[in-house]
C-alpha positions in Angstrom: 6.5 -10.7 -2.9 5.4 -8.3 -0.2 4.3 -5.6 -2.6 5.0 -4.1 -6.0 6.7 -1.0 -4.8 10.0 -2.1 -6.5 8.5 -2.0 -10.0 6.1 0.9 -9.6 6.9 4.5 -8.8 4.4 5.3 -6.0 3.1 8.8 -5.4 2.6 10.2 -2.0 -1.1 10.7 -1.0 -2.2 8.6 -4.0 -4.7 5.8 -3.2 -3.9 2.5 -4.6 -5.9 -0.7 -5.1 -4.1 -3.5 -3.2 -4.8 -7.2 -3.6 -4.2 -9.2 -0.4 -3.2 -12.9 -0.5 -6.8 -13.8 0.2 -7.9 -12.1 -3.1 -9.6 -9.2 -1.2 -9.1 -5.8 -2.7 -8.4 -2.9 -0.4 -7.8 0.8 -0.8 -4.5 2.0 0.7 -3.1 5.5 0.6 0.6 5.8 0.2 2.1 8.1 2.9 5.6 8.1 1.7 8.9 6.6 2.9 10.5 7.5 6.3 14.1 8.2 7.1 14.8 4.5 7.6 13.5 3.7 4.1 10.3 2.0 5.3 7.2 2.7 3.1 4.1 3.8 5.0 0.5 3.3 4.1 -3.1 4.1 5.4 -5.9 1.8 5.0 -8.8 4.0 3.6 -11.5 2.0 5.2 -10.1 1.5 8.7 -7.9 4.6 8.9 -4.9 2.4 10.2 -1.5 3.5 9.3 1.3 0.9 9.0 4.6 0.3 7.4 5.4 -2.5 4.9 7.8 -4.0 7.4 4.9 -4.7 9.8 2.8 -6.7 7.3 2.7 -10.5 7.9 1.0 -11.5 4.6 1.5 -11.3 0.8 0.0 -8.4 -1.2 0.4 -6.6 -4.4 -0.4 -3.1 -5.7 -2.8 -3.6 -8.6 -2.9 0.0 -9.6 -4.1 3.5 -8.8 -7.6 3.9 -7.5 -9.2 6.3 -10.1 -12.2 6.8 -7.7 -10.1 8.4 -4.9 
């Protein structure tokens, strides 16, 4: 599974806790879906923006980050 976006309705500008395959938890902001249907995210720590299509590892959305 690349992400849990198929079973969870994601909200634009919401920060989510994401578990990487290494077990590391990250805070990613959901930026929305572009015209090609690709979901875009921004890593809250690094500020890097990326689409799900560019990720080369497994990850899952754990839930909304209530501290955001």
